DONU-597613 format. One line per 2 residues: number of its first residue (from 1); their letters; for each residue x, y, z of N, C-alpha, C. Coordinates in steps of 0.05 Angstrom, whole numbers. Atoms other than C-alpha are relative to their C-alpha. Layout:
BEGIN
NUM) a) X/Y/Z/X/Y/Z/X/Y/Z  ...
***
This chain:
BEGIN
1) ms) -11/-22/-16/1809/3557/892/-23/16/13  21/-13/-16/1769/3594/945/-8/27/-11
3) kp) 11/-25/9/1727/3655/932/18/24/8  -17/-23/-6/1771/3705/971/26/1/-17
5) ve) -24/1/17/1833/3682/932/-6/9/-28  8/-8/27/1797/3689/865/-7/30/-1
7) qf) 7/-28/-1/1770/3757/886/26/17/1  -25/-14/-1/1841/3779/903/13/1/-27
9) ie) -13/1/27/1868/3756/835/-15/18/-19  16/-16/18/1810/3789/798/5/30/5
11) tf) -5/-28/-6/1821/3855/835/28/8/-9  -28/-5/10/1896/3851/819/0/4/-30
13) aa) 1/-2/29/1882/3839/745/-14/26/-9  15/-24/7/1832/3896/743/17/25/5
15) sl) -17/-23/-6/1882/3944/775/22/4/-21  -20/-2/22/1933/3928/721/-13/12/-25
17) rd) 14/-10/24/1881/3943/667/-7/30/2  11/-27/-2/1853/4008/695/21/21/11
19) gt) -21/-19/-8/1920/4038/719/0/8/29  1/-6/-28/1904/4038/793/20/-16/17
21) fv) -19/17/-14/1957/3986/811/23/17/12  -23/-13/-14/2010/4010/862/22/-20/6
23) rl) -21/20/-7/2046/3948/889/-13/-27/7  8/26/-8/2041/3874/903/22/-12/18
25) tl) -19/13/-18/2074/3837/961/-10/-28/7  6/27/-8/2075/3762/972/20/-8/23
27) sq) -17/7/-23/2102/3736/1039/-11/-26/13  6/25/-14/2099/3678/1088/2/-24/-19
29) al) -4/23/18/2129/3628/1040/-3/-26/14  2/27/-11/2113/3555/1051/27/-12/3
31) pg) -27/11/-5/2171/3515/1080/8/-20/-22  -10/19/19/2215/3472/1037/7/12/-26
33) gv) -7/-9/26/2245/3480/969/19/24/0  -18/-23/3/2284/3540/943/-15/25/-7
35) rp) 16/-24/7/2228/3590/936/9/24/16  -8/-25/-15/2241/3663/956/-16/3/25
37) qr) 14/-6/-24/2221/3688/1024/-22/20/-4  18/-22/4/2185/3747/995/2/8/-30
39) il) 0/-11/27/2164/3775/927/-13/27/-1  10/-27/2/2154/3848/912/-5/6/-30
41) gr) 7/-5/27/2119/3870/848/-8/29/-5  8/-27/9/2113/3937/811/-5/-1/-30
43) li) 8/-1/28/2085/3956/743/19/18/-15  -19/-16/15/2134/3980/690/-8/-1/-30
45) el) 3/1/29/2134/3997/616/26/-9/-12  -24/12/11/2183/3954/578/-5/-5/-30
47) rg) 2/1/29/2191/3963/503/-29/5/-9  26/-9/8/2123/3996/499/-23/-18/11
49) qs) 20/18/-10/2087/3940/537/1/0/31  1/1/-29/2064/3935/610/9/-27/10
51) hl) -11/25/-12/2101/3884/652/-1/3/31  -3/1/-29/2100/3864/725/29/-6/7
53) sl) -28/4/-7/2171/3873/750/1/-12/28  0/15/-26/2184/3823/807/28/-1/12
55) tl) -25/3/-15/2239/3825/859/-4/-24/19  2/24/-16/2247/3755/889/22/0/21
57) rh) -20/-3/-21/2281/3762/956/5/-27/14  -10/24/-14/2320/3701/979/16/9/24
59) qt) -14/-7/-25/2359/3698/1044/26/15/-6  -26/-13/5/2425/3719/1012/2/15/-26
61) kd) -1/-13/26/2406/3749/945/-28/8/-9  24/-8/13/2353/3785/905/1/-8/-30
63) it) 1/7/29/2331/3761/835/-23/16/-12  21/-15/14/2292/3804/786/-9/-14/-25
65) rn) 11/11/24/2246/3778/733/-25/16/-8  23/-15/10/2190/3808/690/-21/-20/-11
67) vs) 23/16/10/2121/3779/674/-18/20/-15  18/-18/15/2077/3810/620/-26/4/15
69) ag) 25/-6/-14/2014/3844/646/-21/-21/-6  21/19/7/1971/3794/608/4/-27/13
71) ea) -6/25/-13/2005/3735/642/1/2/31  -5/-5/-28/2009/3766/711/-21/-14/18
73) ag) 21/12/-16/1942/3740/737/4/-30/3  -6/29/-1/1960/3668/718/24/-6/18
75) wl) -24/4/-17/2028/3675/751/-8/2/29  8/-4/-28/1996/3702/815/-17/-24/10
77) rg) 16/22/-9/1946/3645/817/18/-24/8  -18/21/-7/2003/3595/816/14/4/26
79) ql) -14/-6/-25/2039/3630/873/-18/-4/24  18/2/-23/1978/3633/917/-11/-28/5
81) ss) 10/28/-3/1959/3560/905/21/-18/13  -19/19/-10/2025/3530/926/26/12/12
83) ef) -26/-12/-9/2079/3581/947/-2/17/25  1/-21/-22/2055/3636/995/-27/-1/14
85) rs) 25/0/-16/2003/3644/1050/-9/29/6  9/-27/-5/1999/3720/1051/7/17/-24
87) at) -4/-19/22/1991/3774/998/-13/26/6  11/-26/-3/1980/3848/998/0/14/-27
89) lg) 3/-15/25/1955/3888/939/-6/29/6  5/-29/-3/1960/3964/938/-10/12/-25
91) tt) 11/-14/22/1917/4005/892/-5/29/9  6/-27/-8/1901/4079/889/-27/4/12
93) qq) 27/-2/-11/1829/4064/910/-3/-15/26  2/16/-24/1838/4011/963/23/-20/1
95) dw) -20/21/-4/1889/3963/993/-14/-25/9  12/26/-6/1875/3889/1001/21/-18/12
97) ql) -17/19/-13/1905/3838/1048/-13/-27/-1  10/27/2/1897/3764/1033/15/-18/19
99) ii) -12/18/-19/1910/3714/1089/-10/-28/-6  7/28/5/1912/3639/1073/11/-17/23
101) pr) -10/15/-24/1916/3600/1139/6/-29/-7  -5/29/4/1942/3530/1145/-26/-16/1
103) eg) 26/13/-2/1872/3509/1165/-21/22/0  22/-19/1/1806/3543/1152/0/15/-26
105) ep) 4/-14/25/1782/3590/1098/18/25/-2  -15/-25/4/1825/3646/1068/-18/24/6
107) rl) 14/-25/-6/1806/3717/1087/11/23/-17  -8/-23/16/1807/3780/1045/-9/25/15
109) ip) 5/-22/-18/1812/3844/1086/6/26/-15  -5/-26/14/1803/3914/1055/12/20/20
111) hk) -12/-22/-16/1843/3974/1080/-2/26/-17  -1/-26/14/1845/4048/1063/25/0/-18
113) ps) -23/-1/18/1893/4062/1004/23/14/14  -24/-12/-13/1964/4076/1029/11/23/-17
115) tp) -9/-21/17/1977/4121/969/-21/6/-20  22/-7/18/1928/4160/925/8/1/-29
117) ta) -9/-2/28/1971/4162/862/17/-24/-7  -16/22/9/2003/4108/821/29/9/-4
119) pa) -28/-8/4/2080/4108/819/8/1/-29  -10/-1/28/2121/4121/757/5/-28/-10
121) rq) -2/27/12/2124/4063/709/27/-5/-15  -25/4/14/2195/4073/684/14/-26/9
123) hd) -14/25/-6/2236/4009/680/24/5/18  -24/-5/-15/2300/4038/706/-4/23/20
125) qp) 4/-20/-21/2283/4075/771/25/0/18  -23/-1/-18/2339/4100/816/-6/-15/26
127) he) 4/15/-25/2348/4053/875/6/18/24  -3/-18/-22/2337/4094/937/16/-13/22
129) qt) -16/9/-22/2392/4085/988/7/24/17  -8/-21/-18/2405/4127/1049/30/1/3
131) ld) -29/1/-2/2477/4104/1054/12/9/-26  -15/-7/24/2525/4137/1005/28/-11/1
133) at) -27/12/2/2596/4122/984/18/7/23  -17/-7/-23/2625/4156/1045/-2/-20/23
135) ar) 4/20/-21/2600/4098/1088/17/-25/-6  -13/24/9/2644/4048/1051/21/-10/21
137) dw) -22/9/-18/2701/4048/1103/-11/-17/23  9/15/-23/2660/4026/1163/-18/-24/-8
139) lh) 16/23/10/2612/3981/1123/19/-23/-6  -20/21/6/2674/3943/1099/12/-10/26
141) gl) -11/8/-25/2703/3943/1169/-18/-18/16  19/17/-15/2640/3911/1197/-8/-24/-16
143) gv) 6/24/16/2637/3860/1141/-25/1/-16  25/-2/15/2574/3887/1108/6/1/-30
145) td) -7/-1/28/2609/3902/1042/30/-9/-3  -29/5/5/2675/3884/1008/14/27/-3
147) an) -16/-25/1/2730/3935/997/-10/19/-22  10/-16/22/2696/3959/933/-28/11/4
149) gk) 27/-10/-6/2630/3974/967/-22/-19/-8  21/19/8/2593/3913/941/-10/-15/25
151) vn) 12/12/-23/2545/3884/992/6/-30/0  -4/29/-2/2565/3814/1016/-27/-14/2
153) pa) 26/12/2/2508/3767/1000/-12/-8/27  10/8/-26/2502/3741/1072/-8/24/17
155) ma) 7/-24/-16/2495/3813/1097/-20/18/-14  19/-17/15/2442/3837/1047/-23/9/18
157) dk) 21/-8/-18/2388/3837/1101/9/22/19  -10/-20/-19/2432/3876/1149/4/27/-14
159) hr) -3/-25/16/2448/3927/1094/-27/14/-3  27/-12/2/2373/3937/1082/-10/11/26
161) qi) 9/-9/-26/2361/3943/1156/13/27/7  -14/-25/-5/2414/3998/1163/-13/23/-16
163) nr) 12/-20/17/2384/4036/1105/-27/9/10  27/-5/-10/2314/4030/1133/2/17/26
165) yl) -3/-14/-26/2337/4054/1202/8/29/-5  -9/-27/5/2373/4114/1173/-21/17/-14
167) el) 22/-13/13/2313/4131/1130/-19/11/22  17/-9/-22/2270/4134/1193/13/21/17
169) lt) -14/-19/-17/2323/4171/1232/1/28/-14  0/-26/15/2326/4225/1177/-26/14/5
171) hl) 26/-12/-5/2251/4237/1184/-2/10/29  3/-8/-27/2256/4240/1259/18/24/6
173) an) -17/-24/-3/2314/4290/1255/-14/25/-10  16/-23/9/2269/4335/1215/-22/7/20
175) dc) 20/-5/-21/2214/4326/1267/11/15/24  -13/-12/-23/2263/4348/1320/11/28/-6
177) gw) -10/-26/7/2284/4410/1281/30/1/-1  -30/1/0/2357/4387/1276/12/5/-27
179) va) -10/-3/27/2363/4392/1201/-12/25/-12  9/-25/12/2356/4463/1177/5/0/-30
181) se) -3/-1/29/2352/4482/1103/28/3/-8  -28/-4/7/2424/4504/1104/18/-23/10
183) gr) -15/24/-7/2445/4436/1133/15/2/26  -14/-3/-25/2466/4460/1202/-18/-10/23
185) at) 16/10/-23/2445/4432/1269/-14/24/13  15/-21/-14/2392/4472/1306/-10/-12/26
187) rv) 10/9/-25/2369/4468/1377/-27/13/4  27/-10/-5/2295/4475/1392/-5/0/29
189) pl) 4/-1/-29/2281/4499/1463/-26/-15/7  23/15/-9/2232/4456/1502/-13/14/23
191) vg) 15/-11/-23/2177/4481/1548/5/-18/24  -5/16/-24/2199/4458/1617/23/-20/-4
193) gp) -21/19/5/2258/4421/1586/27/10/9  -27/-7/-10/2333/4424/1598/9/25/-14
195) tq) -12/-24/11/2373/4487/1586/20/-8/-21  -20/5/20/2424/4494/1531/28/-6/12
197) ed) -26/5/-13/2481/4488/1581/2/-30/5  -5/28/-5/2512/4420/1587/11/-4/28
199) gd) -8/3/-28/2517/4398/1659/21/-21/4  -19/22/-3/2566/4342/1645/28/10/-8
201) sr) -26/-12/6/2638/4366/1650/16/-17/-19  -15/17/19/2665/4306/1611/-7/7/-29
203) ss) 7/-5/28/2626/4323/1549/0/29/-8  2/-29/7/2622/4399/1553/25/10/-15
205) sl) -25/-9/13/2695/4406/1531/3/-12/-27  -3/15/25/2684/4360/1472/-20/8/-21
207) rs) 22/-6/18/2622/4390/1440/-2/30/-6  4/-28/7/2609/4454/1403/-29/8/7
209) aa) 27/-10/-7/2547/4497/1414/-21/-14/-17  20/12/18/2513/4463/1355/1/-30/-1
211) el) -4/29/2/2536/4392/1368/-21/-15/16  19/17/-13/2484/4340/1384/14/-23/13
213) tf) -12/23/-14/2497/4282/1431/-21/-23/1  17/23/1/2467/4213/1420/13/-23/16
215) ad) -9/25/-13/2472/4149/1461/-15/-23/-12  12/24/11/2459/4081/1429/5/-22/20
217) mg) -2/18/-23/2445/4033/1486/-3/-29/-9  0/28/9/2460/3959/1478/6/-3/-29
219) cg) -4/-3/28/2491/3973/1411/12/-24/-15  -10/24/13/2522/3905/1398/24/5/-17
221) kg) -23/-3/18/2569/3904/1338/2/28/-12  -2/-28/7/2552/3976/1324/-9/8/-28
223) yl) 8/-6/28/2521/3972/1255/-16/26/-1  18/-23/1/2467/4023/1271/13/24/14
225) tf) -14/-22/-13/2513/4064/1316/18/15/-20  -16/-12/22/2562/4075/1259/-19/14/-19
227) ga) 19/-11/19/2501/4088/1215/-10/28/9  9/-26/-11/2475/4144/1260/22/21/-2
229) wq) -23/-18/2/2544/4176/1264/4/9/-29  -3/-5/28/2550/4171/1188/-21/19/-11
231) lf) 22/-16/10/2482/4201/1174/3/29/7  -1/-28/-9/2491/4264/1216/26/14/-8
233) nr) -25/-14/4/2565/4279/1209/9/1/-29  -10/1/27/2579/4258/1138/-21/8/-22
235) ql) 20/-4/20/2513/4263/1101/-17/24/4  17/-23/-5/2470/4315/1135/16/25/8
237) gv) -16/-23/-8/2528/4359/1157/-8/11/27  9/-9/-27/2501/4362/1228/20/-13/20
239) pa) -19/11/-20/2556/4354/1281/-14/-16/22  13/17/-21/2537/4297/1327/21/-18/12
241) rv) -17/19/-15/2575/4260/1381/-17/-24/7  15/24/-4/2552/4188/1384/15/-19/18
243) lg) -12/18/-20/2565/4142/1443/-15/-27/-1  12/27/-1/2553/4067/1437/5/-13/27
245) ve) -2/13/-26/2540/4030/1502/-5/-30/-3  2/29/4/2551/3955/1503/13/-15/23
247) ar) -9/15/-23/2560/3903/1558/24/-18/-6  -21/20/7/2608/3857/1520/26/15/-7
249) te) -25/-14/2/2680/3881/1527/12/-4/-28  -13/5/25/2704/3848/1463/-12/16/-23
251) lv) 13/-16/20/2653/3885/1421/7/29/3  -8/-27/-4/2670/3951/1453/28/5/-11
253) et) -27/-3/10/2743/3940/1436/2/1/-30  -1/1/29/2731/3922/1363/-13/24/-13
255) tn) 13/-24/12/2683/3979/1350/16/25/5  -17/-23/-4/2728/4030/1382/24/0/-19
257) al) -23/2/19/2786/4004/1340/-8/9/-28  9/-8/26/2745/4013/1277/-6/30/-2
259) at) 5/-29/-1/2722/4083/1297/26/15/-3  -26/-13/1/2794/4102/1307/12/-3/-28
261) ki) -11/5/26/2815/4071/1241/-12/18/-22  12/-16/21/2765/4111/1200/0/30/7
263) ga) -3/-28/-7/2780/4176/1237/-26/12/11  26/-10/-11/2711/4182/1271/5/9/28
265) kt) -8/-11/-26/2733/4227/1328/-24/5/18  24/-5/-17/2662/4239/1352/-17/-25/3
267) ls) 13/25/-4/2644/4166/1354/16/-17/19  -14/16/-19/2662/4123/1414/-19/-21/12
269) ft) 15/22/-12/2640/4060/1450/11/-5/28  -8/5/-28/2640/4044/1524/-15/-24/11
271) rg) 12/23/-13/2625/3984/1567/-20/9/21  19/-8/-20/2562/3989/1608/-27/-13/-4
273) ei) 28/10/2/2490/3968/1622/-19/23/-5  20/-21/7/2429/4006/1598/-8/15/25
275) at) 12/-13/-24/2404/4020/1669/20/16/15  -19/-13/-18/2470/4043/1699/23/14/-13
277) ae) -23/-13/14/2519/4068/1646/0/30/5  -3/-28/-4/2546/4137/1659/-4/15/-27
279) lp) 7/-14/25/2517/4185/1607/0/30/4  3/-29/-2/2520/4259/1592/-29/8/-5
281) rl) 26/-9/9/2459/4302/1578/-2/-8/-30  3/11/27/2430/4274/1513/-20/16/-16
283) da) 20/-8/19/2394/4299/1452/-17/-23/-9  15/23/9/2374/4229/1432/11/-25/15
285) li) -7/26/-11/2374/4161/1466/-14/-22/-17  9/22/18/2367/4098/1423/6/-26/14
287) al) -4/27/-11/2357/4027/1447/-16/-19/-17  13/18/18/2341/3975/1394/3/-29/9
289) ha) 1/29/-8/2321/3904/1414/11/-5/28  -7/4/-28/2334/3914/1488/-21/-20/12
291) cn) 17/22/-9/2305/3853/1524/-17/8/24  19/-3/-22/2244/3857/1569/1/29/11
293) ta) 2/-27/-13/2247/3915/1619/24/17/-5  -22/-17/8/2314/3939/1592/-9/23/-18
295) td) 12/-21/16/2272/3977/1542/-12/22/18  11/-19/-18/2237/4011/1600/22/16/14
297) da) -23/-14/-11/2304/4028/1631/10/21/-19  -9/-20/20/2323/4062/1566/-19/23/-2
299) ir) 19/-21/1/2259/4101/1564/3/19/24  -3/-15/-25/2267/4123/1636/25/18/-1
301) rg) -25/-15/1/2339/4145/1625/-1/23/-21  4/-21/20/2321/4183/1562/-16/24/11
303) ie) 16/-21/-13/2268/4222/1601/17/15/20  -15/-13/-21/2314/4235/1659/22/18/-11
305) lg) -22/-16/12/2370/4261/1614/-9/21/-19  10/-22/16/2325/4308/1577/1/-4/-30
307) ar) -3/5/29/2330/4273/1509/-24/10/-15  22/-9/17/2289/4307/1456/-12/-23/-16
309) li) 8/23/16/2286/4242/1417/6/-26/15  -4/26/-11/2277/4172/1445/-10/-21/-20
311) iv) 7/21/19/2277/4111/1399/5/-27/13  -3/27/-10/2265/4040/1423/-13/-19/-19
313) ap) 12/22/15/2251/3975/1387/0/-24/18  0/20/-21/2229/3927/1441/4/-28/-10
315) cc) -5/28/7/2251/3854/1441/-20/-17/15  18/18/-14/2222/3802/1488/-16/15/21
317) hk) 18/-13/-19/2163/3820/1532/-9/-20/21  6/21/-21/2159/3782/1598/-14/11/24
319) el) 9/-11/-25/2136/3830/1651/-30/-2/5  29/-3/-4/2061/3836/1639/-16/-26/-3
321) rp) 16/24/5/2039/3767/1616/-8/-15/25  9/13/-24/2040/3735/1685/-21/15/16
323) ql) 20/-17/-15/1997/3793/1711/-26/3/-16  22/-7/18/1950/3797/1652/-27/-12/8
325) gk) 27/10/-6/1877/3792/1673/-15/-6/-26  16/6/23/1822/3768/1627/-28/11/3
327) pe) 26/-13/-3/1766/3818/1631/-19/-6/-23  20/3/21/1701/3809/1593/-1/26/-16
329) pl) 7/24/16/1688/3809/1535/25/-13/-12  -24/11/12/1761/3791/1520/8/-27/11
331) aa) -9/25/-13/1765/3730/1565/-1/-23/-19  3/22/18/1741/3683/1511/23/-1/-20
333) vl) -23/-1/19/1798/3705/1466/26/-5/14  -25/2/-15/1853/3711/1518/4/-27/13
335) rh) -4/27/-11/1842/3639/1542/19/-16/-18  -19/13/18/1884/3619/1481/28/11/6
337) gi) -27/-8/-8/1958/3620/1500/13/19/-20  -13/-16/19/1982/3649/1435/-12/28/-1
339) me) 13/-26/0/1931/3705/1438/8/16/26  -8/-13/-25/1949/3720/1511/28/11/-3
341) er) -28/-9/4/2023/3724/1492/1/25/-17  -2/-23/18/2012/3771/1434/-13/24/12
343) fa) 13/-23/-11/1963/3814/1471/17/13/22  -18/-11/-20/2012/3821/1529/22/17/-12
345) ew) -20/-17/14/2063/3847/1479/-12/26/-8  13/-25/9/2014/3897/1450/-5/19/24
347) lt) 7/-16/-23/1993/3920/1519/26/13/12  -26/-10/-11/2066/3927/1542/9/25/-16
349) dg) -9/-22/16/2084/3971/1483/-20/23/-1  20/-21/-1/2018/4009/1485/3/17/25
351) lr) -4/-15/-25/2031/4028/1557/26/17/-2  -25/-15/3/2102/4049/1539/-6/26/-15
353) al) 7/-23/16/2073/4096/1487/-15/21/17  15/-18/-17/2025/4125/1538/18/13/21
355) fl) -19/-12/-19/2080/4135/1589/17/22/-13  -15/-21/14/2121/4173/1538/-17/25/-6
357) ew) 17/-23/4/2062/4217/1522/-4/15/26  2/-12/-26/2053/4230/1596/25/16/7
359) ag) -25/-14/-5/2126/4252/1597/5/22/-19  -2/-23/18/2113/4304/1543/9/-6/-28
361) yr) -10/8/27/2131/4265/1480/-23/-6/-18  18/9/21/2093/4258/1415/12/-26/-10
363) tk) -10/27/4/2099/4184/1402/-12/-13/-25  9/16/23/2096/4143/1338/8/-29/4
365) lm) -6/28/0/2093/4068/1332/1/-9/-30  -4/7/28/2119/4040/1266/15/-26/-4
367) ef) -16/24/7/2148/3979/1231/28/7/-5  -28/-6/2/2223/3979/1237/13/-16/-23
369) vs) -10/17/21/2243/3919/1195/-23/-19/-8  21/18/9/2202/3870/1155/-4/-24/18
371) te) 6/24/-16/2168/3812/1190/14/-25/-11  -14/24/11/2206/3765/1144/27/-4/14
373) ht) -25/2/-14/2268/3781/1185/-4/-6/30  5/4/-28/2239/3783/1255/-29/9/6
375) pk) 27/-10/-8/2169/3787/1285/1/23/20  -3/-22/-19/2197/3836/1336/9/25/-15
377) nl) -7/-21/19/2194/3894/1288/-13/27/6  13/-25/-8/2158/3949/1326/20/20/10
379) ml) -17/-21/-10/2193/4015/1336/-18/22/13  12/-23/-13/2171/4069/1385/19/24/-3
381) aa) -17/-24/4/2197/4138/1366/-15/23/13  13/-21/-16/2182/4196/1413/16/26/-1
383) vr) -12/-27/1/2197/4270/1403/-13/17/22  10/-16/-22/2191/4314/1464/-8/28/-10
385) er) 9/-26/10/2149/4376/1450/-17/16/20  16/-16/-19/2113/4398/1513/11/-7/29
387) ep) -8/3/-27/2123/4404/1588/-9/-28/11  7/27/-9/2125/4335/1621/-17/-1/25
389) ft) 15/8/-24/2077/4305/1672/-20/22/9  20/-20/-7/2024/4359/1668/-28/-7/-9
391) de) 26/7/11/1967/4328/1629/-12/-24/16  10/21/-17/1928/4290/1681/-18/-20/-15
393) al) 16/19/16/1882/4260/1628/17/-22/-11  -18/21/10/1942/4223/1599/8/-19/22
395) rg) -6/17/-23/1961/4198/1668/-24/-19/6  24/16/-6/1889/4174/1678/-4/-23/-20
397) ri) 2/22/19/1891/4133/1614/18/-23/7  -18/21/-8/1951/4095/1639/-12/-16/24
399) ve) 11/12/-24/1919/4081/1707/-25/-17/-8  24/14/8/1853/4061/1675/6/-26/-16
401) lk) -7/23/16/1885/4013/1625/12/-22/18  -12/19/-19/1926/3980/1680/-21/-14/17
403) qf) 21/11/-17/1865/3971/1724/-17/-20/-15  18/17/16/1824/3941/1668/12/-28/-4
405) fd) -13/26/4/1875/3886/1657/14/-11/25  -11/9/-26/1894/3877/1731/30/1/1
407) ie) -29/-3/0/1965/3901/1719/8/15/26  -8/-13/-25/1995/3915/1788/26/16/-3
409) rh) -26/-14/2/2065/3937/1765/9/0/-29  -13/-3/26/2099/3963/1704/26/14/5
411) al) -27/-11/-6/2172/3982/1700/1/30/-1  1/-29/1/2153/4054/1684/-18/13/21
413) dp) 18/-11/-20/2106/4062/1743/11/23/17  -10/-23/-15/2154/4109/1780/-8/27/-12
415) ll) 8/-25/13/2133/4162/1729/-27/9/10  26/-8/-9/2064/4161/1760/0/11/29
417) va) -2/-8/-28/2088/4175/1831/9/29/2  -5/-29/-1/2088/4249/1849/29/6/8
419) ad) -27/-6/-8/2155/4247/1885/20/-6/-22  -18/6/22/2189/4213/1827/-3/19/-23
421) vr) 4/-19/21/2157/4261/1778/15/26/6  -14/-25/-7/2185/4321/1816/30/-4/-3
423) rl) -28/6/2/2253/4287/1819/9/0/-29  -7/1/29/2254/4272/1744/0/27/-12
425) ts) 2/-27/12/2231/4342/1726/23/17/9  -23/-16/-10/2284/4373/1771/26/-9/-13
427) ta) -25/9/13/2338/4329/1741/2/11/-28  0/-11/27/2318/4351/1671/6/29/-1
429) ek) -3/-29/-1/2316/4425/1690/29/8/7  -27/-7/-9/2385/4423/1722/22/-10/-19
431) s) -20/12/17/2420/4383/1668/7/20/-23
***
C-alpha cells in the first residue's frame, strides 16, 4: 500500500486514540458489486468502549454497523485497498483528503480543520431533520413517504435533498432578517431598493403587510417548492406566498391539485418560462438546476424584481466554453478537454457571483447536495444588502476577468451597460 494511504490510516488511528477525531467519509466507490455508494463514520461510546459507528449509504437504503476502535484501522485499510477511491478525515487539528486515482500515485491533501471541537460521543444522538410531522400530507402526496410518514426507499435521496435545502433556506432566512425571535416575518429596508408598497395589483390584494412572496422558477414536480412553503408557513410561522413556475402543463396541474388538497392557500403553480413568466414583486427568487443561461435569466429577473434573496443551483454550462481563451500560464492545463470543460463551469459561476455582487448582493457559493447524487451541486445564494451598481471596483473585476479569458459575451452583460443599469434600478425603485 502506498505511503499516502498508510499515512492517512495512521493519522486516522491516532485521532481515535487522542480524542481529536471528528468524522470519516469514504466516497467514489469502485463499480460493480453491492458495496455502498458512501460511508460516513463517527466515534461513539458503546457499553463503555469506543466504537466507530458507520452509516453505509446505498442507493435506496442506509445500513448502520459498528466497528471497535481497535479494529477500525484494519477495517479502513481494507476499504481503501479495494472499495473506495476517495476518503476525508476530519480532526480538531487538521482535515485530510485522500485521493486514489485510477492511474498514478495517491495524494494526501491537508486542509484547515472544519471544526475545532470533537462532537458528542453518545450512541443515540437525535437525528436532525428540518422537516417535521406537519409535512406528512404533501410528502405523501408527492410519493416521498407512505401515509404513515415512513420514507419510501427509492425516495431516500430526495428526502435528504429536501432536508438539506430547507436547512440552507433557514440560515438564509435569518441572514435576510425574516425570522425574528418572536417568529414573525420582518422586512428589512434596502438602501436604494424597492419600497414596501407592492406594485403588482394581482398580488397586493392577497398578501398581508408581513407576508413574503417567493417564486420558484422551473420547479418541476414541486418537491422544494412545497418544502419552502412548509418551512415558512408551518414551521417558522412566517407568512409566505410561494409561486411555482413550471413549463410542463401536466406538472402544474398535479401540483396545484395537491396544494388544494392539503389546504395550502398561499401556494400555487403556474405555467411559464423563467425568462418570461409574469411575476409580482418578490422577496425571494429561486431557480434550482436551470439549464445553461436560464440560470442567468433567473438572476436577472430576481434583480429586476427587487428580490432580497436570490438562490440558484446552475445545471449545464454551455455559453462560455466555446469562447474560452487559453492565456498563459494556464494554456498548458486548459489544452486538456476535461480541464477546459470544468474551468468553463467554474468561470461561468464565478462571473455570476461577481455580477450579483455588482448588483448589491452579498453572495455565498456552497455545496447543495452531495456529489454522490450529482456533480452539479453548486448553489449560489445572494442576499441584497447595499445599493446596486455603485461599486465600480466590482464592475472592473468582471470586465478584467472577461478580458483575461477572451470572453466576448455573458448572459448577464446587460448589467454592465449604463442604460440597462439605469433601467434596472428604476424598475426596482418603482416596484
